[in-house]
C-alpha positions as CSV (number, residue, x, y, z in Angstrom):
1,M,17.6,-26.5,-5.8
2,I,14.5,-28.5,-5.0
3,E,11.0,-27.6,-6.1
4,H,9.0,-26.8,-3.0
5,D,5.6,-28.3,-2.1
6,H,2.4,-26.6,-2.6
7,A,-0.6,-26.3,-0.3
8,M,-4.3,-26.8,-1.2
9,L,-6.4,-24.1,0.3
10,R,-10.1,-24.1,-0.4
11,G,-9.3,-26.1,-3.6
12,H,-6.5,-23.7,-4.7
13,R,-2.9,-24.7,-5.2
14,V,-0.6,-22.3,-3.5
15,P,3.3,-22.4,-3.7
16,L,5.0,-22.5,-0.3
17,G,8.6,-21.9,-1.3
18,A,10.8,-19.0,-2.2
19,Y,11.0,-18.0,-5.8
20,L,14.5,-17.3,-7.0
21,N,15.8,-17.1,-10.5
22,G,12.7,-18.6,-12.0
23,Q,12.3,-21.6,-9.6
24,W,10.3,-22.3,-6.4
25,I,12.8,-23.6,-3.9
26,T,13.0,-25.0,-0.4
27,T,15.1,-23.4,2.3
28,G,15.3,-26.1,5.0
29,T,13.1,-24.2,7.5
30,T,9.6,-22.9,7.5
31,F,7.3,-20.7,9.5
32,T,3.5,-21.0,10.1
33,V,0.9,-18.7,8.5
34,I,-2.1,-18.2,10.8
35,N,-5.7,-17.6,10.0
36,P,-6.6,-14.6,12.1
37,S,-10.3,-15.6,12.1
38,D,-9.8,-18.7,14.2
39,A,-6.1,-18.7,15.1
40,S,-5.6,-21.9,13.2
41,P,-2.5,-22.7,11.1
42,L,-3.0,-22.4,7.3
43,A,0.4,-23.5,5.9
44,E,4.1,-23.8,6.5
45,V,6.0,-21.4,4.2
46,A,9.7,-21.4,3.4
47,E,11.7,-19.3,5.9
48,C,14.3,-17.1,4.0
49,G,17.2,-15.3,5.4
50,P,20.0,-13.1,4.1
51,A,21.5,-15.9,2.0
52,E,18.2,-16.3,0.0
53,A,17.7,-12.6,-0.3
54,L,21.1,-12.1,-1.7
55,R,20.6,-14.9,-4.2
56,G,17.4,-13.1,-5.3
57,L,19.4,-9.9,-5.7
58,D,22.1,-11.9,-7.7
59,A,19.3,-13.1,-10.1
60,A,17.8,-9.6,-10.4
61,T,21.2,-8.1,-11.1
62,S,22.1,-10.7,-13.7
63,S,18.8,-10.2,-15.5
64,Q,18.7,-6.4,-15.4
65,D,20.4,-5.6,-18.7
66,T,18.4,-8.2,-20.6
67,W,15.1,-7.1,-19.1
68,R,15.6,-3.4,-19.8
69,S,16.4,-4.3,-23.4
70,V,13.1,-6.1,-24.0
71,P,11.1,-4.0,-26.4
72,P,8.2,-2.1,-24.8
73,R,5.5,-3.8,-26.7
74,Q,6.9,-7.2,-25.8
75,R,7.0,-6.3,-22.1
76,A,3.5,-5.1,-22.4
77,E,2.3,-8.4,-23.9
78,L,3.7,-10.2,-20.8
79,F,1.8,-7.8,-18.6
80,H,-1.5,-8.4,-20.6
81,H,-1.0,-12.1,-20.3
82,A,-0.4,-11.8,-16.6
83,H,-3.5,-9.7,-16.2
84,S,-5.6,-12.3,-18.0
85,L,-4.2,-15.0,-15.7
86,M,-5.0,-12.9,-12.7
87,L,-8.6,-12.6,-13.9
88,E,-8.8,-16.4,-14.5
89,R,-7.6,-17.0,-10.9
90,A,-9.7,-14.4,-9.2
91,D,-11.3,-16.9,-6.8
92,A,-8.0,-18.2,-5.7
93,F,-6.7,-14.7,-4.9
94,V,-9.8,-13.7,-3.1
95,D,-10.1,-16.9,-1.0
96,V,-6.4,-16.8,0.0
97,M,-6.6,-13.2,1.0
98,V,-9.6,-13.9,3.2
99,L,-7.8,-16.8,4.8
100,E,-4.5,-15.1,5.7
101,S,-5.6,-11.5,6.2
102,G,-9.1,-12.1,7.6
103,K,-10.8,-9.4,5.5
104,P,-14.4,-9.9,4.5
105,R,-14.8,-11.6,1.1
106,A,-16.5,-8.6,-0.4
107,E,-13.4,-6.4,0.5
108,A,-11.1,-9.1,-0.8
109,E,-13.0,-9.0,-4.1
110,G,-12.6,-5.2,-4.2
111,E,-8.9,-5.4,-3.5
112,F,-8.5,-8.0,-6.3
113,A,-10.3,-5.8,-8.8
114,L,-8.2,-2.8,-7.9
115,S,-5.0,-4.8,-8.0
116,A,-5.8,-6.2,-11.4
117,G,-6.6,-2.7,-12.6
118,F,-3.2,-1.4,-11.5
119,F,-1.5,-4.2,-13.4
120,R,-3.5,-3.4,-16.5
121,W,-2.7,0.3,-16.1
122,Y,1.0,-0.3,-16.1
123,A,0.7,-2.6,-19.1
124,E,-0.8,0.3,-20.9
125,Q,1.9,2.7,-19.9
126,I,4.9,0.7,-21.0
127,A,4.8,1.8,-24.7
128,H,4.1,5.4,-23.8
129,L,7.1,6.5,-21.8
130,H,8.2,9.6,-23.7
131,G,11.1,12.0,-23.4
132,T,11.6,15.6,-24.5
133,Y,13.4,17.4,-27.3
134,S,14.3,21.1,-27.4
135,E,16.9,23.5,-28.6
136,A,19.5,24.6,-26.1
137,T,19.1,28.2,-24.8
138,T,22.5,29.2,-26.2
139,G,21.9,27.4,-29.5
140,G,24.4,25.0,-31.2
141,Y,23.0,21.8,-29.7
142,R,19.8,20.0,-28.8
143,V,18.6,19.0,-25.4
144,V,17.2,15.5,-25.4
145,T,15.8,13.9,-22.3
146,T,15.1,10.2,-22.1
147,H,14.6,7.8,-19.2
148,Q,16.2,4.6,-18.2
149,P,15.4,2.0,-15.5
150,V,16.8,2.7,-12.0
151,G,17.9,-0.9,-11.7
152,P,17.4,-3.9,-9.4
153,S,14.7,-3.0,-6.9
154,F,13.8,-4.2,-3.4
155,L,10.0,-4.2,-2.9
156,V,8.8,-4.6,0.7
157,T,5.0,-5.1,1.0
158,P,2.7,-5.0,4.0
159,W,0.1,-7.5,5.2
160,N,-3.0,-5.3,5.1
161,F,-3.4,-5.1,1.3
162,P,-1.2,-8.0,0.2
163,L,-2.2,-8.2,-3.4
164,L,-2.7,-4.5,-4.1
165,M,0.8,-3.6,-2.7
166,A,2.5,-6.4,-4.7
167,A,0.7,-5.5,-8.0
168,R,1.2,-1.8,-7.5
169,K,4.9,-1.9,-6.8
170,A,5.9,-4.8,-9.0
171,G,3.8,-3.5,-11.8
172,A,5.5,-0.1,-11.9
173,A,9.0,-1.6,-11.5
174,L,8.7,-4.2,-14.1
175,A,6.9,-1.8,-16.6
176,A,9.9,0.6,-16.2
177,G,12.3,-2.2,-17.0
178,C,13.6,-2.9,-13.5
179,T,14.1,-6.4,-12.1
180,V,12.7,-7.0,-8.6
181,L,13.3,-8.8,-5.3
182,M,10.0,-8.8,-3.4
183,K,9.7,-9.5,0.3
184,S,6.3,-10.5,1.4
185,A,4.8,-9.7,4.8
186,K,5.1,-12.7,7.2
187,E,1.4,-12.6,7.9
188,T,0.4,-12.8,4.2
189,P,3.0,-14.6,2.1
190,L,0.5,-16.9,0.3
191,T,-1.1,-14.0,-1.7
192,A,2.4,-12.9,-2.7
193,A,3.1,-16.4,-3.8
194,L,0.0,-16.6,-6.0
195,F,0.9,-13.3,-7.6
196,T,4.4,-14.5,-8.3
197,Q,3.1,-17.7,-9.8
198,V,1.0,-15.7,-12.2
199,L,4.1,-13.8,-13.4
200,H,6.0,-17.0,-13.8
201,D,3.1,-18.6,-15.8
202,A,2.8,-15.5,-17.9
203,G,6.4,-15.9,-19.1
204,F,8.4,-13.3,-17.2
205,P,12.0,-14.4,-17.7
206,A,13.9,-16.1,-14.9
207,G,15.6,-13.7,-12.6
208,V,13.3,-10.8,-13.4
209,V,11.0,-11.5,-10.5
210,N,12.2,-12.9,-7.2
211,L,10.3,-13.5,-3.9
212,V,11.4,-14.2,-0.4
213,H,9.3,-14.8,2.8
214,T,10.8,-14.3,6.2
215,T,10.0,-13.7,9.9
216,G,13.4,-11.9,10.1
217,S,12.7,-8.8,8.0
218,A,15.4,-6.8,9.7
219,A,18.2,-9.3,8.9
220,V,17.1,-9.6,5.3
221,S,17.0,-5.8,4.9
222,E,20.4,-5.4,6.6
223,A,21.8,-7.8,4.0
224,V,20.2,-6.3,0.9
225,M,20.3,-2.6,1.6
226,P,24.2,-2.1,1.8
227,D,24.7,-4.1,-1.4
228,P,25.9,-1.7,-4.1
229,R,24.0,-3.6,-6.8
230,L,20.7,-2.5,-5.2
231,R,19.4,0.7,-6.8
232,K,15.9,1.1,-5.5
233,I,13.9,0.5,-2.3
234,S,10.1,0.7,-2.3
235,F,8.5,0.2,1.1
236,T,5.0,0.4,2.5
237,G,4.7,0.2,6.3
238,S,5.2,2.1,9.5
239,T,7.1,5.4,9.6
240,G,9.6,3.9,12.1
241,V,10.6,1.1,9.8
242,G,10.6,3.5,6.8
243,S,13.0,5.8,8.6
244,T,15.4,2.9,9.4
245,L,15.3,1.8,5.7
246,L,15.9,5.4,4.6
247,S,19.0,5.6,6.8
248,A,20.3,2.4,5.2
249,A,19.5,3.7,1.7
250,A,21.5,6.8,2.4
251,R,24.8,4.8,2.7
252,N,24.8,4.0,-1.0
253,I,22.4,6.8,-2.1
254,V,19.8,4.2,-3.0
255,N,16.7,5.6,-4.7
256,A,13.8,5.3,-2.2
257,S,10.0,5.4,-2.3
258,M,8.2,5.3,1.0
259,E,4.5,5.0,1.7
260,L,4.3,5.3,5.5
261,G,1.9,6.0,8.4
262,G,-1.1,8.1,8.3
263,D,-3.3,10.2,10.6
264,G,-6.2,10.9,8.2
265,P,-8.5,13.7,9.3
266,F,-12.1,13.3,8.2
267,I,-13.6,16.8,8.3
268,V,-17.4,17.2,8.1
269,L,-18.4,20.9,7.8
270,D,-21.8,22.4,8.8
271,D,-23.2,22.4,5.2
272,A,-22.3,18.7,4.4
273,D,-24.7,16.0,3.4
274,V,-24.6,14.3,6.8
275,E,-26.1,11.0,5.7
276,H,-23.6,10.7,2.8
277,A,-20.7,11.7,5.2
278,V,-21.8,9.0,7.6
279,E,-21.9,6.4,4.9
280,Q,-18.4,7.3,3.6
281,A,-17.0,7.6,7.2
282,V,-18.1,4.0,7.9
283,A,-16.4,2.7,4.8
284,C,-13.3,4.8,5.4
285,K,-13.0,3.9,9.1
286,F,-14.0,0.3,9.3
287,R,-12.8,-1.1,6.0
288,N,-10.2,-3.8,6.6
289,A,-11.1,-3.5,10.3
290,G,-9.6,-0.1,10.3
291,Q,-6.2,-1.5,9.4
292,A,-5.4,0.9,6.6
293,C,-2.9,3.8,6.4
294,V,-5.6,5.9,4.7
295,A,-8.3,5.2,7.2
296,A,-10.2,8.0,8.9
297,N,-8.1,8.5,12.0
298,R,-9.7,11.7,13.5
299,I,-13.3,12.4,12.5
300,I,-13.6,16.2,12.9
301,L,-17.2,17.4,13.1
302,H,-18.5,21.0,12.9
303,S,-20.5,21.6,16.1
304,D,-23.7,22.4,14.1
305,I,-23.9,18.9,12.7
306,A,-21.9,16.9,15.3
307,E,-24.9,15.6,17.2
308,E,-26.7,14.4,14.1
309,F,-23.6,12.8,12.6
310,T,-22.7,11.1,15.8
311,A,-26.1,9.6,16.3
312,R,-26.3,8.2,12.8
313,F,-22.6,7.0,12.8
314,V,-23.0,5.2,16.1
315,E,-26.2,3.5,14.8
316,R,-24.3,2.3,11.7
317,A,-21.3,1.1,13.7
318,R,-23.6,-0.9,16.0
319,G,-25.1,-2.6,13.0
320,L,-21.8,-3.8,11.6
321,R,-21.4,-7.6,11.6
322,V,-18.1,-8.9,12.9
323,G,-16.7,-12.4,12.1
324,D,-15.0,-14.7,9.6
325,G,-14.6,-13.1,6.2
326,F,-16.4,-16.0,4.5
327,D,-19.6,-15.5,6.5
328,G,-20.9,-12.3,4.8
329,V,-19.6,-10.0,7.6
330,D,-18.8,-6.3,7.5
331,V,-15.7,-6.4,9.7
332,G,-13.1,-9.1,10.0
333,P,-10.4,-9.8,12.6
334,I,-7.4,-7.9,13.7
335,I,-4.4,-9.5,12.1
336,T,-2.6,-10.9,15.1
337,Q,-3.0,-11.4,18.9
338,A,-0.3,-8.8,19.5
339,Q,-2.2,-6.3,17.4
340,L,-5.4,-7.1,19.2
341,D,-3.8,-6.5,22.6
342,R,-2.5,-3.1,21.2
343,V,-6.1,-2.1,20.3
344,G,-7.4,-2.9,23.7
345,S,-4.6,-0.9,25.3
346,L,-5.2,2.0,22.9
347,V,-8.9,2.2,23.8
348,A,-8.0,2.0,27.5
349,R,-5.7,5.0,27.1
350,F,-8.5,7.0,25.5
351,V,-10.9,6.2,28.3
352,E,-8.4,7.1,30.9
353,A,-7.9,10.4,29.3
354,G,-11.7,11.1,29.4
355,A,-13.0,9.8,26.1
356,E,-16.6,8.5,26.2
357,V,-17.3,5.1,24.7
358,L,-20.4,5.4,22.6
359,T,-20.4,1.8,21.3
360,G,-18.0,-1.1,21.4
361,G,-14.9,-0.9,23.4
362,S,-14.2,-4.6,24.0
363,E,-12.8,-7.7,22.4
364,V,-15.2,-10.2,20.8
365,D,-15.4,-13.5,22.5
366,A,-14.4,-15.8,19.6
367,K,-11.5,-18.0,18.6
368,G,-10.0,-15.4,16.4
369,F,-8.6,-11.9,17.0
370,F,-11.8,-9.8,16.9
371,Y,-12.5,-6.3,18.3
372,E,-15.9,-4.6,18.4
373,P,-16.4,-1.6,16.0
374,T,-15.8,1.2,18.5
375,V,-16.8,4.8,18.6
376,L,-15.3,7.2,21.0
377,R,-16.2,10.8,21.7
378,V,-13.1,12.8,22.6
379,A,-13.4,16.1,24.3
380,G,-9.8,17.2,24.5
381,R,-7.0,17.3,21.9
382,G,-3.9,17.5,24.0
383,E,-3.1,13.8,24.4
384,D,-0.2,12.5,22.3
385,F,-2.3,9.6,21.0
386,C,-4.8,12.0,19.4
387,N,-2.2,12.1,16.5
388,E,-1.3,8.4,16.6
389,E,-2.3,6.1,13.8
390,L,-5.1,4.0,15.3
391,F,-4.9,1.2,12.7
392,A,-8.0,-0.4,14.3
393,P,-11.8,-0.5,14.1
394,V,-11.8,2.4,16.5
395,A,-13.3,5.8,15.5
396,A,-12.4,8.9,17.5
397,L,-14.9,11.8,17.1
398,Y,-13.9,15.4,17.8
399,T,-15.9,18.7,17.6
400,V,-14.8,22.1,16.3
401,D,-16.7,25.3,15.8
402,S,-15.3,26.5,12.5
403,A,-13.6,25.5,9.3
404,E,-10.5,27.3,10.4
405,E,-10.4,25.3,13.6
406,A,-10.9,22.1,11.6
407,V,-8.0,22.8,9.3
408,A,-5.7,23.8,12.2
409,F,-6.5,20.5,14.0
410,A,-6.2,18.4,10.8
411,N,-2.8,19.8,10.1
412,D,-1.6,19.4,13.7
413,T,0.2,16.1,13.0
414,R,3.6,14.9,11.8
415,Y,1.8,12.8,9.1
416,G,0.5,13.9,5.8
417,L,-1.0,11.0,3.8
418,A,-4.7,11.0,3.3
419,S,-7.3,13.6,4.4
420,Y,-11.1,13.9,3.8
421,L,-13.4,16.9,3.5
422,F,-17.2,17.0,3.3
423,T,-19.0,20.1,2.2
424,R,-21.5,21.2,-0.4
425,D,-19.6,24.5,-1.0
426,L,-17.3,24.2,-4.1
427,N,-15.4,27.2,-3.0
428,A,-14.8,25.8,0.4
429,A,-13.8,22.5,-1.1
430,F,-11.0,24.0,-3.1
431,A,-9.9,26.6,-0.6
432,I,-9.6,24.2,2.3
433,S,-8.1,21.4,0.2
434,E,-5.2,23.7,-0.7
435,H,-4.6,24.4,3.0
436,L,-4.6,20.7,4.1
437,D,-1.0,19.5,4.5
438,F,-1.6,16.1,3.0
439,G,-0.7,14.3,-0.2
440,M,-4.3,13.4,-0.9
441,V,-7.6,14.9,-0.2
442,G,-10.9,13.0,-0.7
443,I,-13.7,15.6,-1.3
444,N,-17.1,14.1,-0.4
445,R,-15.7,10.6,-0.6
446,G,-13.9,8.3,1.8
447,I,-12.3,5.9,-0.7
448,M,-10.0,7.3,-3.5
449,A,-7.5,4.6,-4.6
450,D,-7.4,4.4,-8.4
451,P,-4.8,3.2,-10.9
452,A,-4.7,6.6,-12.6
453,A,-4.2,8.5,-9.4
454,A,-0.8,9.5,-7.8
455,F,-1.0,7.8,-4.3
456,G,1.3,9.0,-1.6
457,G,2.0,11.4,1.2
458,I,4.2,14.2,2.6
459,K,5.9,14.9,5.9
460,E,6.5,11.7,7.8
461,S,4.0,9.8,5.6
462,G,6.6,9.2,3.0
463,L,8.3,10.0,-0.3
464,G,7.3,9.4,-3.9
465,R,4.0,8.3,-5.4
466,E,2.5,5.0,-6.5
467,G,0.0,4.8,-9.4
468,G,-0.9,7.3,-12.0
469,H,1.8,8.5,-14.5
470,E,4.0,9.3,-11.5
471,G,4.2,5.7,-10.3
472,I,6.2,4.3,-13.1
473,Y,8.6,7.3,-13.1
474,E,9.6,6.4,-9.5
475,F,11.5,3.5,-11.2
476,L,13.0,5.5,-14.0
477,E,15.9,8.0,-14.0
478,P,15.9,10.9,-16.5
479,K,18.9,11.0,-18.7
480,Y,20.0,14.2,-20.6
481,L,21.7,14.0,-24.0
482,A,23.4,17.1,-25.3
483,I,23.6,16.7,-29.1
484,T,25.7,19.1,-31.1
485,V,23.9,20.5,-34.2
486,D,26.0,22.7,-36.4
487,E,23.4,24.0,-38.9
488,K,25.8,26.2,-40.8
489,R,28.2,23.4,-41.6
490,V,25.4,21.2,-42.8
491,M,23.6,23.8,-44.8
492,N,26.9,24.9,-46.6
493,R,27.9,21.4,-47.8
């Protein structure tokens, strides 16, 4: 195996190879990473296929028993060292994220801080994974419950939050004692490489962490998923791909965590603080150019405040600056030309169905893949795409006449990831939240990711949770020990 070259990007050294069994390697072929802000090539990254992925699984499998046996405090020290290195290299992470994902630098800084926070959270959990002890209901023995690592895990990360997803998934898996094979998104492999380099430099043993890049995700998954050595799949991405991976996982009954599509309803009731709701809606909708599974997908306004909210929201949307993430802008590019074409087609479908364009509605004339922040007022709710994940800087506004109608419309979707509710009434906040069929409800706030929170959805938005105490247990299996205790025999000795 040959050590692969590195690229210098804005003064930062970034590995370009695959990382297998503790080494960066070449694969003989590469693919090009594109800067979506100007469509220019950034770097040539090692193209991996089934062979490299299986080598990564080989390494993860060979290292599993050793890694699970590392004492918790020793594993935690590796985490703390990695966390320190992440902080030292913050500028590199932020710059590379801006380059390959296009997001504004301020948003990349926010993603970095949250990602480092997740890694620190898992470091603090490692030595506090406790079981239970109780007497059996019939007496005569004790019920002891402990936990053990699931085993080698396949972590599939998306492009929209490349560092956050890597840190959140790998942090939980490694903290639980699982070895990992990570697959980066083809649009953002460089951030994954920087993260993997940090783990290498922190001293994680060879084989515990493995990373492949590929433009042939299906072929890699088709090679890894049927392998009986694989015991866990953690995927973030579209519901369609997640369903395919779940079908593959079913063959060997592979443990699966899925964070899939969203259709986030953003409900603003008649008693809400409208200015605050507008501020939060702008952040929730236009962050990452709307390319987030938890973005506000349907903004549902009570008729009493709809006009005021709409006027203020449109004004704020018109004032958002669009451009290169290094230029102090508010909204960056769409990730690829194909995605940009999809956004244009989506808006055209809304307009054809009678939606009114209040602002935006067109591509930006620039070298990169930019689309104007767009606000649509939608009268009807019968179109199929009213429950389609927009994944774009496009806000669709709907009007309802009651809280009951708002909840019914919010729940009228096959998705169930994030939802949002704005009201000054504490009673309404609790009552309505309990009736929203979503895994998460943001009450009077549009951003709610936190290391201590259980992130995830229901229905077609996925299975399992990431973050919080629940996140690490996604990579642990409970084990029950029945221990005979004959008190009479002992006491009569």
